[in-house]
C-alpha positions as CSV (number, residue, x, y, z in Angstrom):
1,X,-27.7,11.4,-2.6
2,X,-25.7,8.3,-2.6
3,X,-26.5,5.5,-5.0
4,X,-30.0,4.6,-3.9
5,X,-30.0,1.0,-5.2
6,X,-26.6,0.3,-3.6
7,X,-27.8,1.7,-0.3
8,X,-30.9,-0.4,-0.4
9,X,-28.9,-3.5,-1.3
10,X,-26.6,-2.9,1.7
11,X,-29.6,-2.2,4.0
12,X,-31.3,-5.5,3.0
13,X,-28.1,-7.6,3.1
14,X,-28.5,-8.3,-0.7
15,X,-25.2,-6.6,-1.5
16,X,-22.3,-8.9,-2.2
17,X,-19.2,-8.0,-0.3
18,X,-15.7,-8.8,-1.7
19,X,-12.7,-8.8,0.6
20,X,-9.3,-8.6,-1.1
21,X,-6.5,-10.2,1.0
22,X,-7.4,-13.2,3.2
23,X,-4.8,-12.6,6.0
24,X,-5.1,-11.6,9.6
25,X,-7.4,-8.6,8.7
26,X,-9.4,-9.8,5.7
27,X,-10.4,-13.1,7.1
28,X,-11.9,-11.9,10.3
29,X,-13.7,-9.3,8.3
30,X,-15.1,-12.0,5.9
31,X,-16.5,-13.8,8.9
32,X,-18.1,-10.7,10.3
33,X,-19.9,-9.8,7.0
34,X,-21.0,-13.5,6.6
35,X,-22.4,-13.6,10.0
36,X,-24.3,-10.4,9.4
37,X,-26.1,-12.0,6.6
38,X,-24.1,-10.9,3.5
39,X,-22.8,-13.1,0.7
40,X,-19.1,-12.7,0.5
41,X,-16.2,-13.3,-1.8
42,X,-12.8,-14.0,-0.2
43,X,-10.2,-12.9,-2.8
44,X,-6.5,-13.8,-2.6
45,X,-3.8,-14.4,-5.2
46,X,-2.5,-17.3,-2.9
47,X,-4.2,-20.3,-4.3
48,X,-3.4,-22.3,-1.2
49,X,-5.4,-19.9,0.9
50,X,-8.4,-19.9,-1.4
51,X,-8.3,-23.7,-1.6
52,X,-8.4,-24.1,2.2
53,X,-11.1,-21.5,2.5
54,X,-13.3,-23.2,0.0
55,X,-12.7,-26.5,2.1
56,X,-13.7,-24.7,5.2
57,X,-10.3,-24.8,6.7
58,X,-8.4,-22.1,8.5
59,X,-4.7,-21.2,8.3
60,X,-4.7,-18.8,11.1
61,X,-4.5,-20.1,14.8
62,X,-7.2,-17.9,16.4
63,X,-9.7,-18.4,13.6
64,X,-11.3,-21.8,14.0
65,X,-12.0,-24.0,11.0
66,X,-15.3,-25.0,12.6
67,X,-16.7,-21.5,12.1
68,X,-15.5,-21.2,8.6
69,X,-16.8,-24.7,7.7
70,X,-20.3,-23.7,9.0
71,X,-20.3,-20.5,6.9
72,X,-19.0,-22.3,3.8
73,X,-21.7,-25.0,4.2
74,X,-24.4,-22.3,4.2
75,X,-22.8,-20.9,1.0
76,X,-22.2,-17.5,2.9
77,X,-18.8,-17.1,1.1
78,X,-16.7,-18.5,-1.8
79,X,-12.9,-17.8,-2.1
80,X,-11.4,-17.1,-5.5
81,X,-8.2,-15.7,-7.1
82,X,-10.0,-14.7,-10.4
83,X,-10.3,-10.9,-10.8
84,X,-13.4,-11.3,-12.9
85,X,-15.3,-12.4,-9.8
86,X,-14.6,-8.9,-8.3
87,X,-17.0,-7.4,-10.8
88,X,-19.9,-9.3,-9.3
89,X,-19.4,-7.6,-6.0
90,X,-21.3,-4.5,-4.9
91,X,-18.6,-3.6,-2.4
92,X,-14.9,-4.3,-2.5
93,X,-12.7,-4.0,0.7
94,X,-8.9,-3.8,0.3
95,X,-7.0,-5.6,3.1
96,X,-3.4,-6.1,1.6
97,X,-0.1,-5.5,3.2
98,X,1.7,-2.0,3.4
99,X,5.4,-3.0,4.3
100,X,8.4,-0.8,4.3
101,X,11.3,-0.9,1.9
102,X,14.8,-1.6,3.1
103,X,15.1,2.2,3.4
104,X,12.1,2.5,5.6
105,X,10.0,4.1,3.1
106,X,6.4,3.0,2.2
107,X,6.1,0.1,-0.1
108,X,2.8,0.5,-1.8
109,X,3.2,-2.4,-4.3
110,X,0.4,-4.4,-2.8
111,X,-2.1,-1.4,-2.8
112,X,-1.2,-0.3,-6.3
113,X,-1.4,-3.8,-7.8
114,X,-4.8,-4.4,-6.1
115,X,-6.1,-1.0,-7.4
116,X,-4.9,-1.9,-10.8
117,X,-6.7,-5.2,-10.6
118,X,-10.0,-3.6,-9.5
119,X,-9.6,-0.9,-12.2
120,X,-9.6,-3.7,-14.8
121,X,-13.1,-5.0,-13.7
122,X,-14.6,-1.9,-12.1
123,X,-18.3,-1.1,-12.9
124,X,-20.6,1.6,-12.1
125,X,-22.3,1.7,-8.6
126,X,-19.5,-0.2,-6.8
127,X,-18.1,0.9,-3.4
128,X,-14.3,0.6,-2.9
129,X,-12.9,0.8,0.7
130,X,-9.1,0.7,1.5
131,X,-8.4,-0.7,5.0
132,X,-4.7,-1.2,4.6
133,X,-2.8,1.1,7.0
134,X,-0.9,3.9,5.2
135,X,-0.1,7.6,5.1
136,X,-2.7,10.3,4.9
137,X,-3.5,11.0,1.3
138,X,-3.2,7.4,-0.1
139,X,-6.8,6.9,-0.9
140,X,-7.1,10.2,-2.8
141,X,-3.6,10.4,-4.2
142,X,-2.8,6.9,-5.1
143,X,-6.0,4.7,-5.3
144,X,-8.4,7.1,-6.8
145,X,-6.3,8.0,-9.9
146,X,-5.6,4.3,-10.7
147,X,-9.3,3.4,-10.3
148,X,-10.2,6.3,-12.6
149,X,-8.1,4.8,-15.4
150,X,-11.1,2.7,-16.0
151,X,-12.9,5.8,-17.4
152,X,-15.3,5.9,-14.3
153,X,-15.3,8.8,-11.9
154,X,-15.0,8.5,-8.2
155,X,-17.9,10.0,-6.4
156,X,-20.1,9.9,-9.5
157,X,-19.7,6.4,-11.1
158,X,-18.3,4.6,-8.1
159,X,-17.6,5.4,-4.4
160,X,-14.3,5.4,-2.5
161,X,-13.5,5.4,1.2
162,X,-10.9,4.5,3.8
163,X,-11.6,2.6,7.0
164,X,-8.6,1.6,9.0
165,X,-8.4,-1.9,10.3
166,X,-8.0,-2.4,14.0
167,X,-7.3,-6.1,14.3
168,X,-5.4,-7.3,17.4
169,X,-4.8,-11.1,16.7
170,X,-5.6,-13.3,19.6
171,X,-7.4,-10.7,21.6
172,X,-10.4,-12.1,23.4
173,X,-12.1,-9.0,24.9
174,X,-12.7,-7.5,21.5
175,X,-13.7,-8.8,18.2
176,X,-13.9,-7.5,14.6
177,X,-17.7,-6.8,15.2
178,X,-17.1,-5.0,18.6
179,X,-14.2,-2.8,17.8
180,X,-15.5,0.7,16.7
181,X,-14.9,1.4,13.1
182,X,-13.7,4.7,11.8
183,X,-14.9,5.5,8.2
184,X,-14.0,8.5,6.0
185,X,-15.0,8.8,2.4
186,X,-13.7,10.8,-0.5
187,X,-17.0,12.6,-0.4
188,X,-20.2,12.5,1.6
189,X,-21.9,9.9,-0.5
190,X,-18.9,7.6,-0.2
191,X,-18.8,8.1,3.6
192,X,-22.5,7.4,3.9
193,X,-22.4,4.2,1.9
194,X,-19.2,2.9,3.6
195,X,-20.7,3.7,7.0
196,X,-24.0,2.0,6.1
197,X,-22.0,-1.1,4.9
198,X,-19.8,-1.5,8.1
199,X,-22.8,-0.7,10.2
200,X,-24.5,-3.9,9.2
201,X,-21.7,-6.0,10.7
202,X,-20.0,-3.8,13.2
203,X,-21.6,-2.4,16.4
204,X,-20.3,1.2,16.4
205,X,-19.3,3.4,13.3
206,X,-17.3,6.5,13.7
207,X,-17.8,8.6,10.6
208,X,-15.2,11.4,9.9
209,X,-15.1,14.2,7.5
210,X,-12.6,12.7,4.9
211,X,-10.5,9.7,4.0
212,X,-7.4,11.7,5.1
213,X,-8.8,12.1,8.7
214,X,-9.5,8.3,8.7
215,X,-6.0,7.5,7.4
216,X,-4.4,9.8,10.1
217,X,-6.4,8.4,12.9
218,X,-4.8,4.9,12.4
219,X,-1.3,6.5,12.1
220,X,-2.0,8.4,15.4
221,X,-3.0,5.2,17.3
222,X,0.2,3.5,16.4
223,X,2.5,6.4,16.8
224,X,1.1,6.9,20.3
225,X,1.9,3.2,21.2
226,X,5.4,3.3,19.5
227,X,6.5,6.5,21.3
228,X,5.3,5.2,24.7
229,X,6.9,1.8,24.2
230,X,10.1,3.5,23.2
231,X,10.0,5.5,26.5
232,X,9.7,2.4,28.7
233,X,12.3,0.6,26.7
234,X,14.8,3.4,27.1
235,X,13.9,3.5,30.9
236,X,14.4,-0.2,31.0
237,X,18.1,0.2,29.8
238,X,18.6,3.1,32.2
239,X,17.1,1.5,35.2
240,X,19.0,-1.7,34.6
241,X,22.2,0.2,34.9
242,X,20.9,1.7,38.1
243,X,20.1,-1.7,39.5
244,X,16.2,-1.0,39.4
245,X,13.7,-3.4,38.1
246,X,11.7,-1.5,35.4
247,X,8.7,-3.9,35.7
248,X,8.4,-3.2,39.4
249,X,8.5,0.5,38.7
250,X,5.7,0.2,36.1
251,X,3.5,-1.8,38.6
252,X,4.1,0.8,41.3
253,X,3.3,3.7,38.8
254,X,0.1,1.9,37.7
255,X,-1.3,2.2,41.2
256,X,-2.1,5.8,40.2
257,X,-5.8,5.9,39.3
258,X,-5.5,8.8,36.9
259,X,-3.1,10.5,34.5
260,X,-0.9,7.3,33.8
261,X,-1.4,4.4,31.4
262,X,1.2,1.5,31.7
263,X,3.2,0.4,28.7
264,X,5.6,-2.5,28.8
265,X,9.2,-3.0,27.6
266,X,10.3,-6.0,25.5
267,X,12.9,-7.3,23.1
268,X,11.6,-4.9,20.3
269,X,8.5,-4.3,18.4
270,X,6.5,-6.8,16.2
271,X,3.3,-7.2,14.4
272,X,1.9,-5.5,11.3
273,X,1.3,-2.0,12.7
274,X,3.6,-0.5,15.3
275,X,7.0,-1.2,13.9
276,X,5.9,0.0,10.4
277,X,3.1,2.6,10.4
278,X,4.9,5.4,12.1
279,X,7.5,5.5,9.3
280,X,4.7,6.1,6.8
281,X,4.0,9.3,8.5
282,X,7.7,10.3,8.7
283,X,8.0,9.8,5.0
284,X,4.9,11.9,4.2
285,X,6.1,14.6,6.6
286,X,9.2,15.1,4.6
287,X,7.0,16.3,1.7
288,X,6.0,19.1,3.9
289,X,9.5,19.8,5.2
290,X,8.3,18.9,8.7
291,X,10.6,16.9,11.0
292,X,9.0,14.1,13.1
293,X,11.7,13.8,15.7
294,X,9.6,12.0,18.4
295,X,8.6,9.3,15.9
296,X,12.1,8.8,14.4
297,X,13.6,8.6,17.9
298,X,11.0,6.1,19.0
299,X,11.9,4.1,16.0
300,X,15.6,4.1,16.7
301,X,15.0,3.0,20.4
302,X,12.7,0.2,19.6
303,X,14.8,-1.1,16.7
304,X,17.8,-1.3,19.1
305,X,16.1,-3.5,21.6
306,X,17.0,-7.0,20.1
307,X,20.6,-5.9,20.2
308,X,20.2,-4.9,23.8
309,X,18.9,-8.4,24.6
310,X,21.9,-10.0,22.8
311,X,24.2,-7.8,24.9
312,X,22.5,-9.0,28.1
313,X,22.9,-12.6,26.9
314,X,26.5,-12.0,26.3
315,X,27.1,-10.5,29.7
316,X,25.2,-13.3,31.5
317,X,27.2,-16.0,29.8
318,X,30.4,-14.0,30.4
319,X,29.6,-14.1,34.1
320,X,29.5,-17.8,33.9
321,X,32.9,-17.8,32.0
322,X,31.2,-18.7,28.7
323,X,31.6,-16.9,25.4
324,X,28.6,-16.1,23.3
325,X,30.5,-17.4,20.3
326,X,29.9,-21.1,20.2
327,X,27.2,-21.1,22.9
328,X,24.1,-23.0,22.5
329,X,21.0,-20.7,22.7
330,X,17.3,-21.7,22.9
331,X,15.0,-18.8,22.0
332,X,11.5,-19.4,23.5
333,X,8.7,-17.9,21.4
334,X,9.0,-16.8,17.7
335,X,5.6,-15.0,17.4
336,X,5.5,-11.3,18.0
337,X,3.3,-11.6,21.0
338,X,1.9,-14.2,23.3
339,X,-0.6,-17.0,22.3
340,X,-0.7,-16.4,18.5
341,X,1.1,-17.7,15.5
342,X,1.8,-14.4,13.8
343,X,5.6,-13.8,13.1
344,X,5.4,-10.6,11.2
345,X,8.2,-8.2,12.2
346,X,8.8,-10.3,15.3
347,X,11.7,-9.2,17.3
348,X,12.4,-12.8,18.0
349,X,13.5,-13.2,14.4
350,X,16.0,-10.3,14.6
351,X,17.3,-11.6,17.9
352,X,18.0,-15.1,16.4
353,X,19.8,-13.5,13.4
354,X,21.8,-11.2,15.7
355,X,22.8,-14.2,18.0
356,X,23.8,-16.3,14.9
357,X,25.9,-13.4,13.5
358,X,28.0,-13.6,16.8
359,X,28.6,-17.2,16.4
360,X,26.0,-18.7,18.7
361,X,24.2,-21.9,17.8
362,X,20.6,-21.2,18.0
363,X,17.3,-23.1,18.2
364,X,13.8,-22.0,18.9
365,X,10.7,-23.4,20.4
366,X,7.2,-22.0,19.7
367,X,4.1,-24.2,20.1
368,X,2.2,-22.1,17.6
369,X,5.0,-21.7,14.9
370,X,6.2,-25.3,14.1
371,X,8.6,-24.1,11.4
372,X,9.7,-20.8,9.9
373,X,8.7,-19.7,6.4
374,X,10.3,-17.3,3.8
375,X,9.5,-13.7,4.6
376,X,10.3,-10.6,2.6
377,X,13.6,-10.0,4.4
378,X,14.2,-13.1,6.5
379,X,14.4,-16.9,5.8
380,X,15.7,-18.6,9.0
381,X,14.9,-22.1,7.7
382,X,14.3,-23.4,11.2
383,X,12.0,-25.9,12.8
384,X,10.8,-25.6,16.4
385,X,12.5,-28.0,18.6
386,X,10.7,-30.0,21.3
387,X,11.0,-29.0,25.0
388,X,12.1,-31.4,27.6
389,X,14.1,-31.3,30.9
390,X,17.1,-33.0,29.2
391,X,16.9,-30.6,26.2
392,X,16.8,-27.5,28.4
393,X,19.9,-28.6,30.4
394,X,21.8,-28.9,27.1
395,X,21.6,-25.2,26.3
396,X,23.9,-22.7,27.8
397,X,21.2,-20.1,27.8
398,X,17.4,-20.0,27.3
399,X,16.2,-16.5,26.0
400,X,12.5,-15.6,26.7
401,X,11.4,-13.7,23.6
402,X,7.6,-14.3,23.7
403,X,5.7,-15.2,26.9
404,X,3.2,-17.8,25.7
405,X,0.7,-18.6,28.5
406,X,1.2,-22.4,28.1
407,X,5.0,-22.2,29.0
408,X,5.6,-23.5,32.5
409,X,8.0,-21.0,33.8
410,X,8.9,-22.8,37.0
411,X,9.6,-25.9,35.2
412,X,11.7,-24.2,32.5
413,X,13.7,-22.2,35.0
414,X,14.3,-25.4,37.2
415,X,15.9,-27.3,34.3
416,X,17.6,-24.4,32.4
417,X,21.2,-23.5,33.3
418,X,20.6,-19.7,32.5
419,X,17.5,-17.8,31.6
420,X,17.6,-14.3,30.0
421,X,14.0,-13.0,30.3
422,X,13.1,-10.1,28.0
423,X,9.3,-10.2,28.9
424,X,9.2,-10.5,32.7
425,X,7.7,-13.8,32.1
426,X,9.5,-15.4,35.1
427,X,8.3,-12.8,37.6
428,X,6.4,-15.4,39.7
429,X,9.1,-18.0,39.7
430,X,10.2,-18.3,43.4
431,X,13.0,-20.8,43.2
432,X,16.3,-20.5,41.2
433,X,16.0,-16.7,40.9
434,X,19.9,-16.6,40.7
435,X,19.5,-18.3,37.2
436,X,17.3,-15.5,35.8
437,X,18.7,-12.3,34.2
438,X,16.2,-9.7,33.0
439,X,16.8,-8.0,29.6
């Protein structure tokens, strides 16, 4: 049987839940557990984040400060960067980044450091859950040995599980509490405790037989999307050469009521999942001598999309007897998808860098990203420029990288000299169609 005391504390909401990593995954999860009646600890090594959280302020666009302030006023959570506070928690949920190295191999630095931090304060009876997306085997092969350096044994002295995050920032039809939660433990007791914990805050729990199955399920979700997006991106390039509008083709194919699901092309992949997670599986597959050709080919196609957009910009300028070198370019949208402020792995960043490498003078506008910040591999040092009719007319080309819903496309096209649209954002614009080039 699982730890009876911990199970009862979970069921009665007396268990304290610690969430490590107060980003796009951890912060919504903190809210969900607080609203379910738990006392929570929001742990982050970034003191600016913990200070803002303790003041009831949000630093993520789609998470309102009002909701955080209400939870903070009711003492539902406290934020901290002190590892000693982790020892007071009954359950610890790890929500830290799992990026790629420059060689497109898993960078487990954040997971390893977090596990080492927990091992230093781990006590008997605690439940540890990893949510960070990773390759199958991480929980058992990486996290468990580090935690057991404490002298405690997984499955006997503490419990260990994996439950993949399924956050989609900015989405309104599903929330953290309504997205089904896959849970797989190191053993049956770990699965039972983790399922009980999440079941208090999330409507539907999907228990699976092991942490490896849970890890693989998340990878499958993102590989599925990556491969299908790569397919339509490849078709976009082909159909463009054939003089066929790929978006019209997709709309026509979508009329079939069965056997087809639409995916849409773009300037590349962005976000914390699809551009990264499939490569975790390709890396792991090499240990088994198994090629993953579909995954790697999809990655190649999607990675090449920003360069395809740059070529379309160059062609469009050339048709107007202008050179890309020295041209003034305005990129609309820096976030990786519409109506959010998340720029992780955003293709717009790659697009700007490629344009600058070719001598273009580039600005960007994004109502949700007022300025860029230093990232692991990028540091644009740019500030969003204001939009005006006069400003639009000054640019040789406006490139649509992100189709934010508050952009007035009729107005933008009417005042721009040339628009290269990589998102089909201008599809409803009736006038000035001659100015628009799809990419």
